[in-house]
TORBA-46758 format. One line per 2 residues: their letters; for each residue x, y, z of C-alpha. Coordinates in pm, 1 decimal, always signed. Layout:
N
a = X:Y:Z  ...
//
This chain:
86
vy = -2255.2:+2685.7:+1897.1  -1859.1:+2697.7:+1921.9
re = -1836.7:+2748.8:+1534.0  -2081.2:+3032.8:+1543.3
gv = -2031.8:+3192.8:+1873.9  -1660.3:+3174.7:+1968.1
ti = -1387.9:+3364.8:+1772.6  -1015.6:+3410.4:+1835.4
cg = -1118.0:+3739.8:+2023.4  -1350.5:+3534.6:+2256.2
qk = -1727.8:+3456.0:+2270.3  -1952.5:+3703.4:+2083.0
di = -2332.2:+3770.4:+2101.1  -2507.4:+3502.9:+1920.6
ml = -2848.9:+3497.9:+1735.1  -2890.2:+3865.7:+1772.1
dd = -2982.0:+3907.3:+1409.8  -3247.2:+3622.9:+1451.0
it = -3402.2:+3748.2:+1768.6  -3546.4:+4065.0:+1634.3
ri = -3797.5:+3833.3:+1424.6  -3965.6:+3738.7:+1756.0
ea = -4314.3:+3906.5:+1786.4  -4439.2:+3728.1:+2091.5
pt = -4417.0:+3872.8:+2442.2  -4070.1:+3747.2:+2563.1
li = -3934.8:+3694.8:+2915.2  -3541.2:+3688.3:+2935.2
tw = -3405.7:+3540.6:+3250.4  -3025.6:+3515.0:+3309.6
ga = -2788.4:+3438.8:+3590.0  -2567.1:+3732.9:+3675.3
dd = -2291.5:+3477.8:+3734.3  -2329.5:+3284.4:+3418.0
qv = -1990.7:+3150.9:+3313.1  -2105.4:+2997.4:+2980.2
lp = -2284.8:+3300.7:+2833.5  -2198.8:+3640.8:+2984.6
vs = -2489.9:+3854.0:+3111.0  -2396.3:+4109.5:+2865.4
ha = -2565.8:+3867.3:+2592.7  -2900.8:+3917.5:+2799.9
ha = -2857.5:+4276.8:+2800.6  -2782.6:+4279.0:+2416.5
ah = -3097.7:+4054.0:+2355.8  -3319.0:+4267.4:+2558.7
rs = -3206.2:+4587.4:+2370.9  -3258.0:+4403.5:+2039.2
lg = -3600.7:+4259.9:+2131.8  -3855.2:+4557.1:+2177.5
gs = -4112.1:+4490.4:+2460.9  -3907.3:+4207.3:+2611.1
vl = -3866.6:+4181.2:+2997.1  -3550.3:+4108.8:+3150.3
hv = -3473.5:+3964.5:+3492.1  -3109.6:+3907.1:+3590.5
lq = -3098.4:+3671.5:+3884.5  -2819.3:+3740.2:+4141.8
ec = -2588.5:+3463.6:+4285.1  -2706.0:+3244.4:+3980.7
gh = -2513.1:+3082.5:+3696.3  -2607.0:+2932.1:+3369.0
ip = -2932.9:+2753.7:+3472.7  -3163.2:+2992.0:+3654.1
qi = -3466.6:+2751.5:+3612.6  -3290.9:+2504.0:+3825.7
eq = -3032.6:+2711.2:+4040.1  -3320.2:+2947.5:+4172.7
sg = -3641.5:+2761.3:+4065.6  -3849.2:+2939.0:+4304.0
df = -3769.4:+3280.5:+4183.3  -3769.9:+3173.0:+3814.1
nq = -4109.5:+2998.9:+3849.0  -4257.9:+3317.3:+4028.5
la = -4119.1:+3537.6:+3747.9  -4258.6:+3317.8:+3471.3
ce = -4598.3:+3282.0:+3629.1  -4616.6:+3660.9:+3678.8
fl = -4502.6:+3722.3:+3327.9  -4758.5:+3475.1:+3182.6
aa = -5035.0:+3615.4:+3397.7  -4986.9:+3979.2:+3267.0
in = -4991.5:+3874.1:+2885.7  -5315.0:+3979.5:+2722.7
yd = -5425.5:+3699.9:+2503.5  -5692.1:+3889.3:+2323.3
//
């Protein structure tokens, strides 16, 4: 990750070229206070991935599924319930 994601100018958006190949419905959850990967990465991924759903959890860091498990689980369940599997 460091070799590909960090330059002398700082951290760059990673995997944006690869993310466009995703064809499945995609939920992106991110902590607003993530100190590992800035929330700007979430917005860039959301712009690159048509049809994705983005939720930025406030007062949350790098691990939303643990730090705000209740909210995360609710978002995930609602997202999965809304998918048309036909």
